[in-house]
C-alpha positions in Angstrom: 4.1 -12.2 0.5 1.6 -10.7 2.9 4.3 -9.1 4.9 5.7 -7.5 1.8 2.3 -6.0 0.8 1.8 -4.7 4.4 5.2 -3.2 4.4 4.7 -1.5 1.0 1.3 -0.1 2.0 2.8 1.2 5.3 5.6 2.9 3.4 3.2 4.6 1.0 1.1 5.9 3.9 4.2 7.2 5.7 5.5 8.8 2.6 2.2 10.5 1.9 2.0 11.7 5.5 5.5 13.2 5.3 4.8 14.9 1.9 1.7 16.6 3.3 3.3 17.7 6.6 4.1 21.4 7.1 3.2 24.6 5.4 4.4 25.3 1.8 4.6 29.0 2.4 4.9 31.5 5.2 4.6 35.3 5.8 1.6 35.5 3.5 0.1 38.9 3.4 -1.9 41.3 1.1 -1.4 44.9 0.4 -4.1 47.1 -1.1 -3.0 49.7 -3.6 -5.3 52.3 -5.3 -5.5 50.2 -8.5 -4.4 46.7 -7.5 -3.7 44.2 -4.7 -0.4 42.7 -4.0 0.0 39.2 -2.6 3.4 38.3 -1.0 4.7 35.1 0.5 7.9 33.1 1.3 8.2 29.5 0.2 9.6 27.0 2.6 11.5 25.3 -0.3 12.2 26.0 -3.9 9.7 24.6 -6.4 7.9 25.3 -9.7 4.8 27.2 -8.6 1.6 28.4 -10.1 0.1 31.4 -8.2 -3.6 32.0 -8.3 -6.4 33.9 -6.5 -9.4 31.9 -5.4 -12.9 32.9 -4.2 -14.7 31.8 -1.1 -15.6 28.5 -2.8 -11.9 27.8 -3.6 -12.6 28.4 -7.4 -9.6 29.9 -9.2 -10.7 33.4 -10.4 -7.4 34.4 -11.8 -3.9 32.9 -12.3 -1.4 35.5 -11.3 1.7 33.5 -12.5 2.0 30.5 -14.7 4.3 27.8 -13.4 7.6 29.3 -12.7 10.5 28.3 -10.5 10.6 30.2 -7.2 13.3 30.0 -4.6 12.6 28.9 -1.1 13.9 30.7 2.0 13.7 34.3 3.2 13.3 36.1 -0.1 9.6 37.2 -0.5 7.7 36.6 -3.7 5.1 39.2 -4.6 2.4 39.2 -7.3 0.0 41.9 -8.3 -3.7 41.4 -9.0 -6.1 44.0 -10.5 -9.2 42.5 -8.9 -10.4 41.0 -12.1 -11.2 37.5 -13.2 -9.6 35.6 -16.0 -12.0 37.2 -18.5 -11.1 40.7 -17.3 -14.3 41.3 -15.5 -14.2 42.8 -11.9 -14.7 40.2 -9.3 -17.6 40.6 -6.9 -17.0 41.9 -3.3 -16.0 39.1 -0.9 -13.1 37.2 0.5 -10.3 36.0 -1.8 -7.3 33.9 -0.9 -4.0 33.0 -2.4 -3.5 29.5 -3.8 -0.2 27.9 -4.6 0.3 24.8 -6.7 3.8 23.3 -6.2 4.7 21.0 -9.1 7.7 19.1 -7.7 6.0 18.6 -4.3 2.7 17.8 -6.0 0.8 19.9 -3.5 -1.8 22.7 -3.7 -2.2 24.9 -0.7 -4.6 27.7 -0.1 -3.8 30.5 2.4 -5.8 31.0 5.5 -5.1 34.7 5.1 -7.9 36.4 3.3 -8.1 39.5 1.1 -11.4 41.1 1.6 -12.7 43.1 -1.4 -15.5 45.5 -0.4 -16.2 46.9 -3.8 -15.4 46.0 -7.4 -12.6 47.9 -9.1 -13.6 50.5 -11.7 -14.2 49.1 -15.2 
């Protein structure tokens, strides 16, 4: 019985380790437009994804896309952000990052790449 418990615990640890290995997205970059920002990325595999912008404290300031199925591979996925929070108020200057929540993989990943906002957008 003890061997069965140890084997089960080991399998859970190994499975968790495999699930958390590797990046969920690549080629993450931001483009600044006169009235908006564009966040683009490629997924390493297809999944149902919620796309958000987070502040320096990793708080979600705005959901850019409700959960939707996105293809993995070479096709880029791009989402626009107007620099406003969920209430429509301009966000304060500072660093912002892209956060992806993948439903099937049960993972949330925040980009290392930062979008630096130096001034708030016009009201």
